[in-house]
BADREN-839005 format. One record per residue (C-alpha): z, y, x. Coordinates in steps of 0.02 Angstrom, whole numbers, plus 50000, padded with zeros to 5 digits. Layout:
N
ZYX/...
This chain:
724
469735468845711/468395455245709/468455440545829/466795433445892/466885416345976/465495409846089/465455395646217/465345404446385/466015420246470/464235425346519/463655424546338/465215434146285/464885447746413/463055449546360/463495450746175/464865463146217/463525475546273/462865476846095/464455476945988/465685490945954/467535491245994/467875483945822/467395467045893/468335456246017/467275442846102/468065426846169/467345411146249/467875393446203/467225387046371/466225373546283/467025359846177/468865361746135/468935344546051/468185328246112/468375309446101/469745302546216/469215297346391/470325282046410/469945272746247/468565269946119/469145283846003/468155277245853/468995268245708/467735254345677/468765247345532/468845263545432/467115271245418/466895273945606/467985289245598/467965298345766/469695301645835/469435318545915/470785325746026/471095342846100/470375344246275/471895345446389/470995356646515/470695369246375/472535371246328/472635389446386/470955393646308/471475386346139/473125395746146/472205412046182/470975409146039/472405405645919/473305421745966/471725432045946/471325423045783/473005427845705/472655446345737/470855445945678/470315450845502/468845438845517/468275425845642/466415424845680/465805408445756/464275412545863/464005396145956/462275389846001/460995386745861/460905367745877/461885352445822/463075353045969/463405371545940/463735367945756/464995354345803/465905366145923/466005379245785/466685366145664/468055360945787/468555379045821/468715381945634/469745366145616/470975371445752/471105389845706/470865388245519/472445380645447/471745381745271/471115399545286/469255395645270/468765412545198/469185420745363/467765411545453/465925415945461/464535406845554/463085416445630/461585410245729/460305419145836/458945412445951/458985426846075/460405437546138/459735454846102/460495469446007/459275467345862/459525448545848/461425449445854/461505463645727/460315454245610/461385438545624/462965448245582/462125454345423/461715436545371/463225425245400/463305407745326/464465392945313/464515379045442/463075366845414/463935350245378/462315340445397/462085346645576/463915342545613/463695325045539/462125322245643/463055327045802/464535316145752/463395301345721/462555303445890/464235305145977/464975289745890/463415279345923/463385283646108/465255280246123/465085263046042/463675258046159/464505264946315/466255258146284/465715241246219/464335237346344/465135244146503/466555231246509/465245217546489/464315224346640/465945224246738/466175205746698/464375199846717/463635211346850/464865221746951/466425232246925/466195250846900/464525249846808/464145257946642/462785258046509/462135271146389/461075269946233/459665281546287/459915280846475/459665261846476/457955263746397/457455277146523/458015265346662/456965251446586/455425262646586/455635265746772/455925247446814/454495241146706/453355253546795/453955247546966/453545229546919/451845234646853/451505242847021/452055227047113/450895216147005/449415227847027/448075220747140/447175234147237/445305232247251/444115240847369/442535248847304/441205260647369/440335276047302/438715283647363/438515302147398/436875310647438/436875327947515/435285335547446/434315350647508/433295361347390/431685366147482/431465382047381/433215387447428/432855384747611/431225394247597/432055409147516/433475408847643/432255408347789/431215422447717/432755433347699/432685434347509/434315437047416/434815421147325/436355413647246/435765396047281/436715384647398/435825376347542/436495359247498/437335350547354/438255333947343/437595321747214/438505305947162/437565289947123/437915285846940/436595273046889/435605258746964/434155252446857/434835262146707/436525253546721/438075263846760/438935259346922/440635265646864/441715253046772/443385255046687/444765242646657/446155246146533/447865239146579/449205237346446/450815244446517/452565244546443/452385262846394/450525263146349/448825260846430/448215264346606/446385265846653/445785259046819/444115266346874/443025258447008/441195255047045/440135239247044/439885241547232/441295229947280/440885227447464/440215237747608/438675226947634/438105229947456/438425248547474/437415249147636/435965240247551/435945253747417/436015267547549/434575259547645/433555258147486/433925276147438/433275281647607/431585274547558/431465285147402/430895302347353/431965312247231/431555323847088/432585333246961/432435324846792/433635335746692/434585352146708/435815356046570/436965370946551/438385371746428/439635385246388/441385378546360/442995387046311/444765383746367/446135389046250/447865393946311/449345382246296/450725385146170/452345393346231/453615382046312/454735369546226/456185361746320/455115346746367/453575356346425/454655368746522/455485354646618/453805346346652/452975362346713/454485367546817/454435350346899/452565351446936/452485369446995/454225373547060/454835355847105/456415358447003/457345343446932/457655343546745/459495346946777/459095361846887/457855368846761/459095367846617/460475375646721/459375390546765/458725392146587/460505391946518/460965406846626/459355416046581/459755413646397/461565419046413/461055434446511/459855439146371/458215436646465/457475422246363/457655414646191/458655398746164/458055385546285/458455369446191/457035368046068/455575356846021/454695370345919/453165380145977/453325393245840/453585411445890/454305424745777/452985436145702/453765451545780/453675443245951/451845438645923/451405456845890/452425462446041/451485450146151/449795455946083/450225474146115/450735469546292/449085460546323/448075475146254/449025487846358/449035478046522/447325469546518/446255478146388/445485474346219/444315460646281/445795449646331/446475450146154/445865437146026/445315443845857/446765435745766/448535431545822/448755413645882/449985402845788/450445385745854/451015370545758/452455359445814/451905341545846/453625333645827/453915325045661/455655332345638/455705347145755/457485353545759/458715362245872/458195380445888/456725385245779/455745395745903/454855392246067/455535398346233/454945416046273/455555432246355/456645442746242/456045459446312/454315460446393/454855475146501/455995463246596/454965458146746/455295443846866/455785456946996/457185463046882/457785445246856/457765441847043/458775457447077/460095452746947/460165433846962/459195427547113/457555419747168/457575403147073/458005411846910/456575423846941/455335409846975/455775400546815/455755416746714/454035420946784/453415403846725/454105406946549/453445424846545/451665420246596/451595405546475/452175416246328/450985430746367/449495419246396/449795410746228/449175426646143/447665429646255/445815426046235/444965409746283/444285407246458/442395404646456/441625392546580/439795388446608/439595370146656/437985364246739/437425346246758/435935341846867/435215324246857/434095317546994/433025301746985/432295292147130/430455289047161/429535277547281/428915286247438/427225294447416/425725282847418/424185291747492/423075281947372/424155285747218/423035295447097/424545301146994/425185312547132/425295330447074/425705324546897/427595322646903/427855317246723/426485303846727/427055298846901/428825295046843/428235285446690/427095274646798/428515273346924/429665264846800/428305252146759/428015249146945/429885246546974/429975233546838/428425224646900/428795225247086/430695222747076/431005239947148/432665248047103/432775265247027/434265276547049/435045291146958/436195303647039/437155318146964/437965334347021/439155344746916/439475363246937/440465376346844/440635395146846/442015405346766/441115418046656/442695425846583/444455422146644/445365426046480/447115418846481/446835412146658/447085429946718/448945427546685/449105408846720/447895405446863/447525387046880/446515376747002/444785381646939/443635385747084/441845390947052/440585377747103/438915386547089/437445374647100/435715379447164/434465385147034/433655368147009/432145366346896/431615350946799/430295340146887/430655349047052/430605337847204/432075338647322/432495330647488/434105324247561/435025328647718/436035312647723/436565298447610/438185289347645/439395277047567/441245280547549/442635267747536/443965269047400/445385258547334/446005256847156/447715264647133/449145257047033/450025266646894/451055280646975/452935280146982/453815291846864/454395308946920/455375321846820/453835328346731/453055311746683/454705303646630/455165318346518/453405317946445/453555299346407/455285301246331/454635314946217/453055305346171/454055289646127/455375299446031/456815294546147/458205307346162/458045325346110/457705341946201/459505344746251/459685327146323/458155324546437/458945332046593/460595322946561/459715306246540/458905307446712/460415314546802/461535300946728/460525285846788/460265294646954/462115298246970/462535279946934/461355275447077/460265264946963/458775274747030/458405285447181/457085298147226/455755294747355/454685310047388/454995316547213/454715300147120/455965287847045/456235270747122/457495258347048/458895251647158/459445233447162/460955238147056/459855246746927/458705231546918/460195219746894/460915230546754/459235232346668/458815213846675/460505209146604/460345221346460/458545216546421/458965198046418/460555199446316/460295215246212/458395215746186/458455224946020/459555238846092/458735241346263/457035244046183/455895259046158/455425256545973/457225253045922/457895268346014/456525279545942/456895273245765/458735276845791/458315294645846/457295296845685/458785290945582/459935303345669/458675317345635/458625312045453/460515314745445/460265332545509/458965335545373/460115328845235/459015313545205/460245299945258/462115296945270/462715293645446/464035280145417/462825266645348/461695269545500/463125266545621/463775251945517/462095243045524/461925245845711/463695240445753/463525224245656/462095218845769/462985225045924/464595215645884/463635199345862/462735201646028/464375205446115/465055188946051/463515179246106/463505186546281/465215179746326/464425163646387/463045172246487/462865168846673/463485181746796/462055191746874/461895192347062/461355209047135/459995206347264/460345212447439/459095216347576/459335205747732/459075213647904/458715206348076/460335213448143/461795201848180/463585205348127/464585210248283/466135202448206/465545184948158/463725183648210/463005181748033/461575192547972/461935210047909/461295215047737/461035231647649/462135234347497/462355248647374/464095255447349/464895270047261/464265282347392/462545274747422/461825261647539/462825253847680/462705238547792/463905224147780/464055206047832/463095193447725/464645182347718/465705195547628/467115193747574/467405180847712/466925194047841/467295212247797/466245221047930/465335236747867/464425251347946/463345266047886/461525262347848/460215272847934/458485269947861/457185272147998/455375275347950/454605269548114/454065286648176/454755295248332/455435312748306/454005325148333/455225337148412/456135326048536/455445308348514/453905310948622/454845318348769/455085308548931/456625297648925/457535308449053/457175323948949/457815317448782/458805328748666/460385318848698/460175318648886/460625300148896/458895292348898/458825289948709/457455298148606/457605302648423/456875292348281/456525299048107/457775292547979/458055295547794/459545307047766/460335315847617/460905333547584/462635337247513/461865337247340/461075320047367/459275325647394/458365314747521/457495321847672/456845315847841/457875320447993/458105315748175/459315301848223/459865312848369/460605326048255/461495337848293/460695337848467/458995338748379/458875348148214/457125342848158/457015340247969/455675339047835/455615335447649/454045324647651/453415310847765/451735319547782/452655334547857/453405322747986/451685316448035/451005334148034/452535344748075/452595363048033/453645376548111/454665379447953/456335370747938/457215366047778/
């Protein structure tokens, strides 16, 4: 009998479908050895040796694995194909081995299918010590930071706080962005739009001729006296650059002057250009791009996406989901091309297969992009077996993989440029000669101080949808009238529109994961954990899907930045990630890396002993304490925000905090006082509430008498019938 050991019961059950009765499949239920919870567990005086212990909760599992291992002729370690999976396999071998190394075999596969498992069984290997060392180094490094910095935070900030090597940098990104938003000075500016009418189009429409031309087209003013009105300012942010676009029309009076002047002009088409452009499909998903797209399209958090993907992988629907590679196996490429040809026809198939290159310097983890294992598995099948959210994520993965082997989309872009002319002069001998008229016009403008204007309209038409047939995106046809060069046109109206420059946006799941990947912070398997950790510690919170730092998070960040600047820093963290990757690729030894890091950390820990204690800011309210008369403040505790007396600990009064948004409930707030939902003259106000899982939503203060609820503030202002 052969014993196959995997991490989860689901994975064991799926593999069991493909193997004969000669195999027994068992699950380790994740790690069976780990660092101790109550102490450092790293011997800093003897080569940073990790002091792993058996996980107490896995006592029965370990006993069962040992019993099965004694009966087995060989033990096959089939844990996940990444560094963590390699470490789990190494620990299982250590516990079950007892010197009998020849009994163990290590197999890896990137998809749980019959063919992949059988191929892996034909090609067993030994445990990869370099991958194990890389995982050990990462685990030791994170333990040193967490267990050495957290007590300092307890002493200098507040009890119960903790710090993490990568999480602290992610927190800093969010806080730096919040401060950049606060510093940003909004500026008003105006743009000019002219709604033009093509006389020929009107004539053909009135005569009943068939035409594709539009009656009117919007043109944007782009130049005044050959100078562009759009300006750009580049701001240097903590994580890169941000472009602020505005116009030179900085006040309404100036904009009105331009509009008035434009109303005195004639207009003629000076240029019509058409250009055919191609859009190529995106590469198949990596862990990072999957989380970003699932956040944008499905509004899933990174944690939710990874949880769903884990189940899809274990059930055999997709390939391994922790990967930073965009490569697809050649057999899968041909399967995808055959699917495209069969479902959509030859014209949707590019001449040659598409092969994508991984951008990451040291792409590791699994060595293939995320894709469906069997193309016959539709999202309907997944929904029937697993549920709606699994089906939605699978559909995203399926479409992305299929589209990656489809033809380009072809788009015809049209640009029409219109120049202004002075109103017709009855004595102008150049009339009827447009080219000469415009040349003389420019001279006249320069001599007479007249302004000339240039406006532009852009249009596009999808000539061939290509890969967009599978992954439809926001690409609406904007067919312009059939303008001709030198053709005179008239306007229906010209108006100015007010705008305001916008600050850099707050991070959401998609943008934060994208930045972490771009800066080389963390790795595919850690992105979701990074976000959920700082959110769970209440260092940040979500407001309408975007991250906002709390007062506690700001206090922790500021303390770390001031006292540990070389650790809580993007370049340093990225360099450390590169070193850990180098260990996995047998280019560096892990102990010297940890030794060098710990030397700096130990010195900083010594220096910080004399640092001042940080005071966490509290938000004062206008409400008086009913116990002592002092002002109440809003504090953040273990379970979120609450109100307490500003004189704490002298006065210990506390009460729940209800955050009102200043809008009456659209369901019961506008009723007459005697018809309120509570029947006592009080009408409901919209307050910020939380679900059991901590997700914020807007609800009525009169709940449960009134059950109005909405996810977004805009849905409160414009309520819909649907309820959450």
